[in-house]
N, C-alpha and C positions, 0 to 999 in steps of 0.2 A: 904452755897452751891452756886457753880459757874454754872450758866446757859448760854449755848452757842447755837445759831440757826444758821444753815447753809443752804442757798438756793442753791438747785443743781436740774437742770431739769431732771435728770437721775432718781430721786426718785418721782413715781408718787403716792405712799402711804407713808405718814409720818414714819420714822424710829426713834426710840428712843433708845440710848445707854446711860447706866449709868456707870460711871467709879468711882470706890472706892475701899478702901482698906480692907473693911469689910461690911457685910451687918447689918445694924442698923435698929432700929425701925422706923427712919425717912425715911429710903429707902424702907422699906416694906409698909409704909403708901403711898409713893409717887407711887410705882408699882400698888398698889390696887386702887388708884384714877386714874391712867392712863388706867388701865384695865376696869374700869366701863364705860358703856354706858352712854352718856348722858341722864338724866332724861326725860321722855316725859310727860310732864304735859298735863292733860286733863282738859280744862275749860268748865264748864256748866252753863247755863243762866237759872235762874227762877225768875220771878216777878223783872225783872230789877236788879238782883243781880248775880254777878259772883261767882262761887264756884269752887275750885280745886277739882277734883274727883280723888281719889285713884282707881287704877285699880282693888283692891281687892273687892271694894264695888259695882262695875258695875255688875249688872246681866245680861243686854243684851243691844245692841244698835242697834236700827232700823230706817228706813227711812219711814216717812209718809207724804203725801202731800208736798214732797220737803224739808221736815226739817228732820234733823238727831237729833234723841231723845235717850239718855242714861238713862237707868232704873236703879235705886238704891233702897235700902230699904227705903230711905227718900223721894223718889219721883222720878219724870221725870225732866230732864234737856236737854235743847236745846244745840246742839253743832254747832259751826261754820264750822268744818271741814266736808269733804265728807266721806261717809262710807270707801272708799278704803283708804284714809288717815288715818282714825281711824284703820283700819286693819293693817296698817304699823306701827303704834304707840304702838299698844297693844302688851303684851307678848304672842308671838305664842304658848307657851306651855300651857296657860290658855284659851285663846280665840280662836274661830274658827268661819269661816264664814259659815253660814248654808243656805243661799239664796243670792240673789242678793240685798236684802233689809235688811237682819239682820246678827248680829254677837252675839254669846252667850258666857258667861263665863262658861267654863266646869266645874269649881268649884262650879257653882251654879245649875248644873243640878241634878234633883232628879232621873229621869230614861228616858230611851230611850225605845220607844214601837216599835218593829221591825215587827209588824203583819200587818202593812199597805203594800199594794203591791206598790212598786216603790218609796216609801218615808219612812222617820222615822218621828214618832211623839215624840217630846220631851217636857218633863214636867219639868219646872224649880222649885227650892225650894220654891219660892213665889207662886206657884200654877198656874203660866202662862203655857199655852199650845201653842206650836208652832210646825212648821213643817219643816224638811230639804227637800229642793227642790230636784227634781230627778238629777239636774246637781251635787249637792254636795253629794249625797248619798255615792258615792264610796269613797270620801275623808274622811268622817265621819267614815265609816267602817274602813278604813285603820288606822285612829286615834285611834279607839277603839280596834283594833287588831283583826277583825273579817273578 
């Protein structure tokens, strides 16, 4: 495979063009790798140990006393990023911000209780109960299609 890089100030976004006589398995793999977003690793600290957290195992992320905590089935891990940075790293199809201090994994929600006036009570599968702040209620309703 021959690789060529051209620097041109007119291109603000990188453009990749593949010249080939036929589409091969190698070309398919190359296109697949170029199309993937870079993995966003989430590093959690507990008892002076670092652990890479998979997004699917995270139940929720919240801030408490100036610390950002990720909750998993195995326990809580302290994160070094801010909550807004975590919101950018997480898959927006699975995670949603419900207040200024909390993000939840929609796949880990057991039920939404809409009987409260001005807010929504969220029960997670691990029996944690939390609330959507008034500011985020319309966003949650839009996501839920109501």
